[in-house]
C-alpha positions as CSV (number, residue, x, y, z in Angstrom):
1,X,-85.3,-138.6,-70.9
2,X,-86.6,-136.8,-67.7
3,X,-83.6,-134.5,-67.8
4,X,-84.3,-133.7,-71.5
5,X,-87.9,-132.7,-70.5
6,X,-86.6,-130.2,-68.0
7,X,-83.6,-128.9,-69.9
8,X,-84.9,-128.7,-73.4
9,X,-85.0,-124.9,-73.4
10,X,-81.4,-124.7,-72.1
11,X,-80.3,-127.0,-74.9
12,X,-82.1,-124.9,-77.6
13,X,-80.5,-121.7,-76.2
14,X,-76.9,-123.2,-76.2
15,X,-77.3,-124.6,-79.7
16,X,-79.1,-121.5,-81.1
17,X,-76.6,-119.0,-79.6
18,X,-73.7,-120.6,-81.5
19,X,-75.4,-120.7,-84.9
20,X,-74.7,-117.1,-85.9
21,X,-71.0,-117.5,-85.2
22,X,-70.9,-120.8,-87.0
23,X,-72.7,-119.2,-89.9
24,X,-70.1,-116.4,-90.0
25,X,-67.2,-118.9,-90.0
26,X,-68.8,-120.9,-92.7
27,X,-69.5,-117.8,-94.9
28,X,-65.8,-116.8,-94.3
29,X,-64.6,-120.1,-95.7
30,X,-67.0,-119.9,-98.6
31,X,-66.2,-116.2,-99.3
32,X,-69.8,-115.2,-98.7
33,X,-69.0,-112.2,-96.4
34,X,-69.6,-109.5,-99.0
35,X,-67.0,-107.2,-100.5
36,X,-66.3,-105.8,-97.0
37,X,-65.9,-109.0,-94.8
38,X,-64.7,-107.2,-91.7
39,X,-67.6,-104.8,-91.7
40,X,-70.0,-107.7,-92.4
41,X,-68.6,-109.6,-89.3
42,X,-68.9,-106.5,-87.2
43,X,-72.5,-105.9,-88.2
44,X,-73.6,-109.5,-87.8
45,X,-71.9,-110.0,-84.4
46,X,-73.5,-106.7,-83.2
47,X,-77.0,-107.8,-84.4
48,X,-76.5,-111.2,-82.7
49,X,-75.5,-109.5,-79.4
50,X,-78.6,-107.3,-79.6
51,X,-81.0,-110.1,-80.3
52,X,-79.6,-112.3,-77.5
53,X,-79.7,-109.3,-75.1
54,X,-83.3,-108.6,-75.8
55,X,-84.1,-112.3,-75.4
56,X,-82.5,-112.3,-72.0
57,X,-84.6,-109.3,-71.1
58,X,-87.7,-111.1,-72.2
59,X,-87.2,-114.0,-69.7
60,X,-88.7,-112.3,-66.6
61,X,-91.7,-110.8,-68.5
62,X,-92.4,-114.3,-70.0
63,X,-92.6,-115.7,-66.5
64,X,-94.7,-112.7,-65.3
65,X,-97.2,-112.9,-68.2
66,X,-97.4,-116.6,-68.8
67,X,-95.9,-118.3,-65.8
68,X,-93.1,-119.6,-68.1
69,X,-90.6,-120.3,-65.3
70,X,-88.3,-122.3,-67.7
71,X,-87.3,-118.9,-69.2
72,X,-85.7,-117.8,-66.0
73,X,-83.3,-120.8,-66.1
74,X,-81.8,-119.6,-69.4
75,X,-81.7,-115.8,-68.7
76,X,-78.0,-115.9,-67.5
77,X,-76.9,-118.0,-70.5
78,X,-78.6,-115.6,-73.0
79,X,-77.0,-112.6,-71.3
80,X,-73.5,-114.2,-71.4
81,X,-73.9,-115.1,-75.0
82,X,-75.0,-111.6,-75.8
83,X,-71.8,-110.4,-74.0
84,X,-69.7,-112.9,-76.0
85,X,-71.0,-111.5,-79.3
86,X,-70.6,-107.9,-78.1
87,X,-66.9,-108.7,-77.2
88,X,-66.3,-110.2,-80.7
89,X,-68.0,-107.2,-82.2
90,X,-65.7,-104.8,-80.3
91,X,-62.6,-106.8,-80.9
92,X,-63.3,-106.9,-84.7
93,X,-63.8,-103.1,-84.7
94,X,-60.9,-102.2,-82.4
95,X,-58.4,-104.9,-83.3
96,X,-59.1,-105.9,-86.9
97,X,-60.6,-102.8,-88.4
98,X,-58.4,-100.3,-86.6
99,X,-55.5,-102.6,-85.6
100,X,-55.5,-101.2,-82.0
101,X,-54.2,-97.9,-83.3
102,X,-55.1,-95.4,-80.5
103,X,-55.0,-92.3,-82.7
104,X,-57.2,-93.9,-85.3
105,X,-59.6,-95.0,-82.7
106,X,-59.7,-91.6,-81.0
107,X,-60.5,-90.0,-84.4
108,X,-63.1,-92.7,-85.1
109,X,-64.9,-92.1,-81.8
110,X,-64.8,-88.3,-82.4
111,X,-66.2,-88.6,-85.9
112,X,-68.6,-91.5,-85.2
113,X,-70.7,-90.9,-82.1
114,X,-72.2,-94.4,-82.5
115,X,-68.8,-95.9,-81.7
116,X,-68.7,-94.0,-78.4
117,X,-72.2,-95.1,-77.5
118,X,-71.4,-98.7,-78.4
119,X,-68.3,-98.6,-76.2
120,X,-70.4,-97.2,-73.3
121,X,-72.8,-100.1,-73.7
122,X,-70.0,-102.6,-73.6
123,X,-68.6,-101.0,-70.4
124,X,-72.0,-101.3,-68.8
125,X,-72.3,-104.9,-69.8
126,X,-68.9,-106.0,-68.6
127,X,-69.5,-105.9,-64.8
128,X,-72.9,-107.6,-65.4
129,X,-71.2,-110.5,-67.2
130,X,-68.4,-110.7,-64.6
131,X,-70.9,-110.8,-61.6
132,X,-73.4,-113.1,-63.2
133,X,-72.5,-116.2,-61.1
134,X,-74.4,-117.3,-58.0
135,X,-71.2,-116.6,-55.9
136,X,-71.3,-112.9,-56.9
137,X,-75.1,-112.9,-56.3
138,X,-74.5,-114.0,-52.7
139,X,-71.5,-111.6,-52.1
140,X,-73.4,-108.5,-53.4
141,X,-76.8,-109.3,-51.9
142,X,-79.4,-106.6,-52.8
143,X,-76.7,-104.6,-54.6
144,X,-76.5,-107.4,-57.2
145,X,-80.1,-106.9,-58.3
146,X,-79.6,-103.1,-58.5
147,X,-76.4,-103.5,-60.5
148,X,-78.1,-105.9,-62.9
149,X,-80.9,-103.4,-63.6
150,X,-78.1,-101.8,-65.7
151,X,-78.8,-104.3,-68.4
152,X,-81.7,-102.0,-69.5
153,X,-79.4,-99.1,-69.8
154,X,-77.0,-101.2,-71.8
155,X,-79.9,-102.3,-74.1
156,X,-81.0,-98.7,-74.7
157,X,-77.4,-97.7,-75.4
158,X,-77.1,-100.5,-77.9
159,X,-80.3,-99.4,-79.7
160,X,-79.0,-95.8,-79.9
161,X,-75.7,-97.2,-81.2
162,X,-77.7,-99.2,-83.9
163,X,-79.9,-96.2,-84.7
164,X,-77.0,-93.9,-85.3
165,X,-75.1,-96.6,-87.3
166,X,-77.9,-97.2,-89.8
167,X,-78.9,-93.5,-90.2
168,X,-81.4,-94.0,-93.0
169,X,-83.6,-97.0,-92.5
170,X,-84.3,-96.8,-88.8
171,X,-87.2,-99.2,-88.7
172,X,-85.2,-102.1,-87.3
173,X,-83.6,-100.3,-84.4
174,X,-86.9,-98.6,-83.5
175,X,-88.5,-102.0,-83.4
176,X,-85.9,-103.3,-81.0
177,X,-86.3,-100.1,-79.0
178,X,-90.1,-100.6,-78.8
179,X,-89.5,-104.2,-77.6
180,X,-87.1,-103.1,-74.9
181,X,-89.5,-100.3,-73.7
182,X,-92.3,-102.9,-73.5
183,X,-90.2,-105.3,-71.6
184,X,-89.1,-102.6,-69.2
185,X,-92.8,-101.6,-68.7
186,X,-93.7,-105.1,-67.6
187,X,-91.0,-104.8,-64.9
188,X,-92.7,-101.8,-63.3
189,X,-94.0,-103.0,-59.9
190,X,-97.7,-102.0,-60.1
191,X,-98.0,-103.3,-63.7
192,X,-96.4,-106.6,-62.7
193,X,-98.7,-106.8,-59.7
194,X,-101.7,-106.1,-61.9
195,X,-100.6,-108.8,-64.4
196,X,-100.2,-111.3,-61.6
197,X,-103.6,-110.6,-60.2
198,X,-105.1,-111.0,-63.7
199,X,-103.3,-114.3,-64.1
200,X,-104.7,-115.6,-60.8
201,X,-108.2,-114.5,-61.7
202,X,-108.0,-116.2,-65.1
203,X,-106.6,-119.3,-63.4
204,X,-109.3,-119.4,-60.7
205,X,-112.0,-119.0,-63.4
206,X,-110.6,-121.8,-65.4
207,X,-110.6,-124.1,-62.3
208,X,-114.2,-123.2,-61.5
209,X,-115.3,-124.0,-65.1
210,X,-113.3,-127.3,-65.0
211,X,-114.9,-128.2,-61.6
212,X,-118.5,-127.5,-62.6
213,X,-119.2,-130.9,-64.4
214,X,-117.7,-132.8,-61.5
215,X,-119.9,-131.0,-58.9
216,X,-123.1,-131.6,-61.0
217,X,-122.4,-135.3,-61.4
């Protein structure tokens, strides 16, 4: 029971991260993947990768803004699940849609800039996923932190990829872009310091208000 109290968020993340894939598989068996099932899978895995990536980026700001330290314990899992969906997304595009045909892929990248940007995002994410363990963190030291700031570059590339893909209704990719920009803003040192000072001030005021009845009695 005590373990469940401390690990509840991790459990939710692990279960929740597999739901989109299970849904795709179920829809495949039930023939609910639209008239273009491969495209449907590519779009859905891409969207899942983006959502999980943004959630992983939200972990540190949640701790900064609200002192929600539990979020930090699931940041790595969210990032790895995002990479998993990105890998499935790429494999479906390269292996299933284009059958690993180099000439077709070269033409697709030339004709569809969003494909090139998406590939660039995956290339940026790959070393981050490979070096996400504590062992790599110790080996790389301060370089590890600098390397993993690349996740914001990957997120921006994914949003551009999404933006160029949808072309017409750009409200959703712009919403994701605004979220990433906001999360990046919270990571700026002076803004983070100001937020921490405000949190301490609010906490101190709350303690004073709570202590007043006791002192008067």
